[in-house]
C-alpha positions, 0 to 999 in steps of 0.5 A: 390550542393544538398540540404539536406532535413533533415538539419532542423531536425538535427538542431532542434536536435542539439539545443535540445541537447544543451538546455538539456546539459545546464540544466544538468550543472545548476542542477549539480552546484545546487546539488554540483555534478560539483566537480571532483571525486577523482581517488581512495577512501578509506573508513574511518576506524571504531574505534575498539570496546572496549573489553568486558574483559581485555586481559592478559598481555604478559608473562614475561620471566621466571626466573630460577626455583629456584627463581620462586614464584607461581603467583595468578591472580584475575579473575573477575566474569562476571555479568550474562546477563539477558534481562531487562524488558523495562521500556517504555512499558505500559501493560494496554490498554488505550482508546484514541478515539472512533468514528463512522460515523452516520448510522454505529452503526450496522456495515457494511452490505451487499451491492448489485448491481442489473443491469437493467432487460433488455437492455434499461430499464432505458429509457423505459416509465412506460406504456411500462414496465407495458406491458412487465411485463404482459408477463414476466416469474417469474424470470424476474418479480423477477429481475424487482421487485428487481431493482425497489425496490432498484433504482427507487421505482416506485409504479405503476411498483411494483403493476404491478409486484405484480399483474402478480406474483399473476396471475402466482401463480394462474395458474393451473400448 
C-alpha cells in the first residue's frame, strides 16, 4: 500500500471547507436566510389610482324615438393646473457662520517647492558649499539662493552667493 503524500493537504482543505460551511450556516440563521424560498412568486398588485375625472356611465338602451327627451348633462370645469410657489423657500440669504484659519486672511497664496541644488546638498558642510559656490555659474547660484532662503536660511551661504553674484556681474563680458 503506497502512502499518499497529499493526504495531509486534502485533510486540511476538508477541515477548512467544513469550518466555512458551518460559519455560513450560522450567518444564514442570524440573517434569516435559512428559510425555504417559495417556488413561485407573484408581485403584489398595486391599487389603481383614482381617476382625475369621472367616467360617463354606460348608455342606457334607447327608448323609442317618440318618447325620447333631450338629455342635458352637466360638465364640470377642471381647475387650471398652475404650479404654486413653494412656501418653504426663503429668498433672502442668511449668514450662518463665517470663519477662517489664522493666517488665511489674505486668501491662498502660491506654494513653491525647491529641490536641492545638487545631489547630497543637505549633507554637505557649510565650508564645502561655500567652496562650490565660488566656482558656480549664475543659474546654480540662483538655485542655491532660492533653496537656502526657503529652507535652511544659513546666512554664511547666502552671503557667499551674494559675493559670487557680484563678482560675476563685474566680470567684463
